[in-house]
C-alpha positions, 0 to 999 in steps of 0.5 A: 207725308213726303220722306224728308230723304234726300234722291238716292243716286237710283234717281238721275235727275231728281232737279227736274222731273217735276217740272212744270211750264206752269208751276215753279221748278221746284214743285214735286211731281204730281202723279195725277191721270188727269190732263196736266201741261207736260213736262219738261222732258217733254216741252219741246214736242209740245211746242212741236205740236203747236207748230204743226197745227199752226202750219196745217191751218195756216198756209196749208188749209189757209191756202185750199180754202182761198183757192177753193172760194175765191175763183166761186165767190170772190175776195170779199166774201171769201175774207167773210168766211175767213173771219167766220173761220176765225170765230169758230176757232175762238169758239173752240178755245172758249167752250171746249178747252178744259185744261185746268192751267189755260184758265189762269194766267202764267203770271197770277197775282202780279201786276200787269205793268210790272209784268209789261216793264218786266219784259223789257228789263229781263232783256238787261238782267239775264242777257241770253233773252236778248239773244233769244229775242234775236234769233227768234227774229231772225228765224222767221224773217227770210221766210216772209222775204222768200213769200214775197219775192219768190213768186215773182222769181218763180214767175219769170221761170214759167211757174203759174200762180197755181204752181207757186200755190202748191211749192208752198203747200210742198214747203209747209206739208214737209214743216208739219212732220220736220216739227215733230221730228225736231221736237224729239231731237230737242227733248232727247237730244238738244235744244240748241244743237237741234236749232243750231244745225237745222233751223240755222244750218238746214234752213240756209242750205234750203235757201240756197237751193231755192234759187240754184235749184230752179236757177240751174233746171229752169221750169222744172216742178220736182226739182224746185219742190225739193228745193222748198221741201228742204228749206220747210224742214229747216224752217222746223228746227227752232221748235226747242226754242222757246222750251229753251227760253223758258227754262232759263227762267221759269219764275218769269214764264209770262216775260219771257214769253213777252220776249219771244213774241216781241221777237216773232212780231217784228220779222213779218216785216223785217222780212220783206223790207230786207228784200225791199232794200236789196233786191234792186241791188243784188237780184234774188240771187244776192237777197236769197244769200243776205236771208241764208247769210242771216240764218247762219248768224243764227245758228252761232248765236243758238251755240251760245244759248244754254238752258239748264238740262239742256243735251243731258242724258235724260233719267234711265239713259245714263250717267247725268253730267254736273248741273251747274245752273238750276235750283237746288232741290226743296226738301220742305215737307208736302202733305 
């Protein structure tokens, strides 16, 4: 039986130390050595590793597989190889994943229809989720637009398709390293500041460099590679966003992640749509300024989104500031 004595001042963060993304915030810490979901102090790092693997597979290994097989067996058979790789990934999840939390839903025992409608109700009940949805929409909108229109720009400068494919790989390899760095910053410094300064600010700078460096230098692969690498790093700046959104409503995790994906999906179409509507009037230079302006707007929106404990010192690193929007710790005895 645990003691009912409230935490002493020696425990600087009693309200968050037992947090698990798949448990309520009041659950006491489990010291079991088995595999567990990441604690609150490691959520951004965990998301960083997720996107690390995503980026390594989709834009990087996917590009290499395409380049390797299309010349040998053609496009059609390459599509069948892609289907085989997708099947292999599904088998890995079904047969090799042993972390028990993933064996149940994010909202066990709740009616799926209620959860689905709750995804939209939460946007009204908690307006900051609506801001987070817009942030997620803008996050990848410029990148999907760039991947459609920048090949035309660099081709006019003399770059071939193979060189553009290499530039894309450089962009995403840089993104891989930045994902882990910004995951650590989100956990140990501030999630919203990481999103604003690096996702919004650095991303906008990278986008403008992707036009002005090649336009000034012409057919110059190293300088163009620097430009796309800067944007690749900025694209990783939004790693802390999912953890921030879940922390704002830990009892409605499924609905929060529904809002997150609701913003992610349309960006695939919105990015190219913006280019289609504006390219003929403003050219590639104007289009890049539009995308950069969206990222700067995102930086401002990120500073409006707060979550419990964000930016506060971690236990043992200093005196924590008072928390105003977290739940009170439960002193209910547990076995």
